[in-house]
N, C-alpha and C positions, 0 to 999 in steps of 0.2 A: 102727818105722813110719818112711816113708819121709820126707823133708822137700824141698819146693820154696820156695827165695830167691823172695820177690816179687818184689825190688828184686835179679839178682845182682851187678850191675855196684858193689852196696855190699859187696860179700864177695868173696874171693878163691876161694873152693867155687866148683864147678860144680855146676848143675845136673844131675841121672841121668839117662842116654839112657830119653827114654819107653818106647821101642819094646824095652826089655830089661827092662823090670819092669809088672807089669800091676795094680800096689797103686794100690788110689784115693790121689791125693795130698794133704796138708794144706798148704794158703799159710799162712805165717807170716809176720810181719815181723820186722825185725833193727831195734831201733832203735840208734843211736849213743849208747856210751858211753867216759866216756873208759879209756885202759889202764894199770890199775894190776896190779904181779906180785904172782900168785896168792899168793904168801908174807905178801905187805904186806897184802891182803884178808883173809887168814884171821886176821893179826891185828888186824884193824879189829874182829872180834870181841870182844875186850880191853879197848875205847878205855869201854867201858862200865863197867867195874870196872878202874881202874887202880891201885886201894889194893893188890888182891888178886891182878894180874896169874896169877901161878903156880898160883892154884886152878882162873881158866880156864882155862889152858892145860890143866892134868891132867883135867880134866871132859874135853875132847877129844881126852884121847889125841896120839901124835903127837911130834915133837920139843918136851918140854916146854921144855928148855933153851934152844934156840931161838927159841920162839915168846915165851918169859919175857921176854927181853930187847927184843926185837924190837918188840914190843907194847906199850912202856911208852914211853909221850909226855913229853918235856922238858918242851918249851912250844911254844906256836905261834909264829912268827917271823915273818908275813906272809899276805895274803889277796889274795885274787881271785875279782871276779865273771864267772862263765861261764854262757853261753848253749850251750844243746844241744836239737838238735832231736830230735823223738818225731815218729815215722810213725803214721800210722794203717794201719787194712788196708785203705784205698781209695787208698793211695800220698800222701797231703795230707801234710804236717808241720806242727806249730806249735813256738815256740819257748817252750821253759822255763829261766827265770834261776835259778844258785842260786850258793850261794857255797863255795867250797874254801878250804882253809887249808894254807898249806907248815910241817909237823910236823919238829921237833928230836926224835929219840929217843937215850935214854937212854943205846944201848950203843953209840953213834957211828956208825950208819948213814947214810948221805945222807939228809939232809933231803927230805920227799917231799909232796907235793899231794894232799891228802886231802877226801872232800866230805864238810860240815858235817855231817852227819846222822852220821857214822858214828865222830862224839867226842863225848868226857863232856861235857854243857852247866856244870859248872863249869869246865872247860879252856876252854872255848870267851868264856864269860863274864870269867874271870881275863885275856883278851886285847883282848877287847871293850870291856868295862865305860870305863877311861879313856877310850878315845876320844870313844866317844857319849856322857857323862858332861862333856867337854870339848864338845862340837858342841851340846849341847843348852841349854849356859849361853855359850856364843859364848866359852868362855874362851880369848883369843889366846894367852895363856901355855902354857897346858898344850898347846891343840895345836902349837904352834909346836915343844914339847918333846918329843910324840910325833913329829913330820914328822922331827927331827932325828936322831932316835935310829937310829942308822946300824944296830945290832942288830935291832931290830923292823923291819922294812922295811915302813911303813903307805900304803897305799891311800887316797889323796885321794879317790877316786871308790866309794871303800867304799858298800855300799848295805845301810840297813836290811829291816826286811821286808816295809815298805810301798815299796820301793825308791828311798830318799828316802837323800841323802846329806847331809854334814855343811854342804855348802852350799847347802842349802834353808835348815838349820836357822839357819844364820849370817844369810842372807838375811829370814827370820821374826821376826830379830830385830834386823834394820838395822847390823850389827855391818862395818863399812866394814874394818874392822883384817882381821876373819876371812877376809872374802871377798877379799881380795888377798893374803892368804897362803894358803889355800887356792887360788887360781888360780896362784902363782906354785908352788906344789909340782904342779899339773898336773891341778887339779880341773876338771870338764866345766860352763863355767857355763850350758850349755843342756842337762844334762842333765833328764830330764822323770819323775817320779816316776810309780805304775803306782797308788796305791790312793785316790789324790784327784781322779783324772780326769785325769792325764798335764802336772801343773804343774810349770813349771821356775822355777828359781830369781827369775827375774826375775817371775813370774805370784805367787809367794810375798810377797816384796818389795813387787809392788803392792797385793796382796789384805789387807796388815796395814796400808798406809799407811806402809810404809818408803822417805820420799823420798832419804834418804842413800843404803839400799842400792840403791834403782832408780839411782840417777849413779853408782853403784859398779859394778855390774854393768854398767852401758851403756857404760862405760871400759874394764871389762875384754872386751868386744866381745862380751854379749849380745845377742841380737838381738829389737829392740823390737818388731817387728812376727811372730815366731813365735809359733805356736798352739797352746794347750793342747789334751786330747785330747779337748774340745767344739769346738773350732774359734776360739777365742777369743783374740783378742789381749790382751797387760797391760794394754795403756788400756783394751780393753773390758771386760777383767775388775775393771777398779778402779771403771768409770764401771756397774758393775752393782751392786757390792756400795756405794758411793756412792748410788746411787740407791734402795737396800734401806736405807740409814740414814736415820733421821726427823731432818728439819729441826727447830728450835727448840726442839729437847729438852737443857737445859744438859747431861745425860751424855753426849751424844752428839756435843757440839759439840767435843770435841777430836779424836774420832776424824772427824769430816768434816774440821776443818783439814787433818789427817795426811793422807788418803785426797785431798786436793784438791792436794795438794801433791805426793804420788807423780805424780796425773795431770798435773800441769805439766812435771813432770820427763818422762816420757814423750811427753808434747805437742810438743816442743821437739825430743826424738830423732825421731819419726815425720811431723811438719808443717814444710817450707818458709815461713818467715814472709816474709809482704812486705808493704807498705805500701799500703791501698787509697786509690785519688784517688774513686771513687765505685761507689756502685749504682744499673745500668740497670735492671735486670728482678728478681722476686721468682717463686717459686713454689712449691708443695706448702703445709701447714698444720701448725699445730703444732710438734712436734719433728722433721717431714719440712721444716721449712719451709728452703727456701735460695733464696740473693742470688748474682747474676750481675754479678761486679766487674771494674769497671778499675783495673790497679795504676799508682803513678805512676811505677814504672820503665819502661813501654810494654809491660810482657806482655800475652800474650793473655787475653782475658775469659778467667773462669774462674767455674762454679756453686760455691759456698762455702755451708756447712752456716751457719746463723743465728750459732749460738755463738762462731762468729771471725769474724764483721765486727763491729768498731765500733759500741758500741748508737748513739751518737750521729748515726752513717752512715744506721742501721737508721731512726733516727725519722724523719730526714729526708726519709729515699726514701717513708716509708709515711703521711708526712704533703704527701706531692706536691711535696716541695720540688726545685726545679730547681738544676743546678750552671752557672756560668760559670766559663771560665778568665779568671780576673783578670790584666791588663797591668800593673800600677803604680797605686799612690794618689796622687792630685794635689791632694789637702785634706782637711782635718778640721776638724770642728767640735763644739760640746758636745753631748751626747745630750739630743734633747727631754725626756725625761723622766728624765733623769739628777736632777736635784733638789739638784744643785750637788755630787754625790760624786763626781765626777771621770771620767764614763762618755763616752766619746769615739764618734764616729761618723767613718767614713772615705768620700772620695769614691773610686771606683774605675772606674777607665776596664778595658774588658774589651775583649778580643782579639776576640769572636765578637760583639760589641754597641757600634753606635755611640754610644747615649747611654750617659753614667756616670752611676751612682747612687750613692748615699748607705745604706751598710752599717752597722751595729753592729761594732764592733772585736772579737766573738767569730766572724764570717763574714769576717773577713780573712784571708789568709794573713799570719801571724806577722812573715815575712823583708820582704815588701812593707812592712808597718808601719814596721819595721826602718829600710829602706832611704829610706823617706820622713821619720821622724825625723833621720836621718845629713842629708838635704840641708836638712830645715830649720835644723838647727843650724848647717850651713856658712853658711846666709843668714841668720845671726843673729834665726833664729825661734826662739820658744820651745817646747820640746820637755816634753809632759805626763811626769809622774811614770811611773816604768818599769813599777811595779803595774798601771797600763792596759791594760796589752798582754797581761796572761796571760791572757785572753781565746781 
């Protein structure tokens, strides 16, 4: 039967001349496959019975002596993750992720990269188990020893069946030492696993409330605003987990504390902090409430979500209190309701108001109060105790 390649550019074969044949052609697709010498592919069948390679070779016939020696694995010395394109009949392509191992042969042949499915499970386990045991325990000494072993060229980005790397496990356990060790060895701090929704190590650390791990990953260059497979940033994920964690339940108290600490680390990386001068407007209700604020450093007004505005400023705005710009403190007196407890009021001169007004200490800028007290001390006046200015 004649065959015509659907994508001739993917092959060195030429399509036959249609004028020379009248046979009905069958279109097929040719997926890309890694090139492996035929001799070694034949030997791959022996990997499943490495304890008795001669028997397997004899049952297939051929060059028994050659295949016996060539098919017997000595050990795995390295691994790598490969992505192969698989083409459908309509020409579309999907990417399949697989693991290959660099195999040393007992007869001394040159090491060869072999697909994982062609190697006996016990041989793979002998190579993989020490690595994943160390990763899942965040055993920094064991991981360090494995990475330092030049005979076994460990891939710090090796993936398990779910696409997770050692970095994911170290992040989940909050091990700063392991995270830094793996990053130094070349591990990808932004690698997204496949089975759990495209979570990066930073998402994992945040979701488990590992503030130390979050801070370490951010210092190592992790993207604080990178989305997972569902479009959530690490901060949005930890907020989602925090919202689902009950309040007032003793068993959940430590978990909430850990999640809040992780959220704060992310907030510091995501938000630019500034000192609000005053709130000038508000909009929205409930969790959508926002306030238009003026910044003390003179920056442009901005709408800011309610949780990020100081509670006292929000209360003043909601109570309808107005702000004024104080120029100086010109006098003081004992508060009328102080009952001798040391509370003071200050006469404030305003920039935009002609008449000075008496204000409680907590409503007056502390720097203006201190300047007034210094002047009073210089003039021989008695200054009140320092603790009265705490407000």
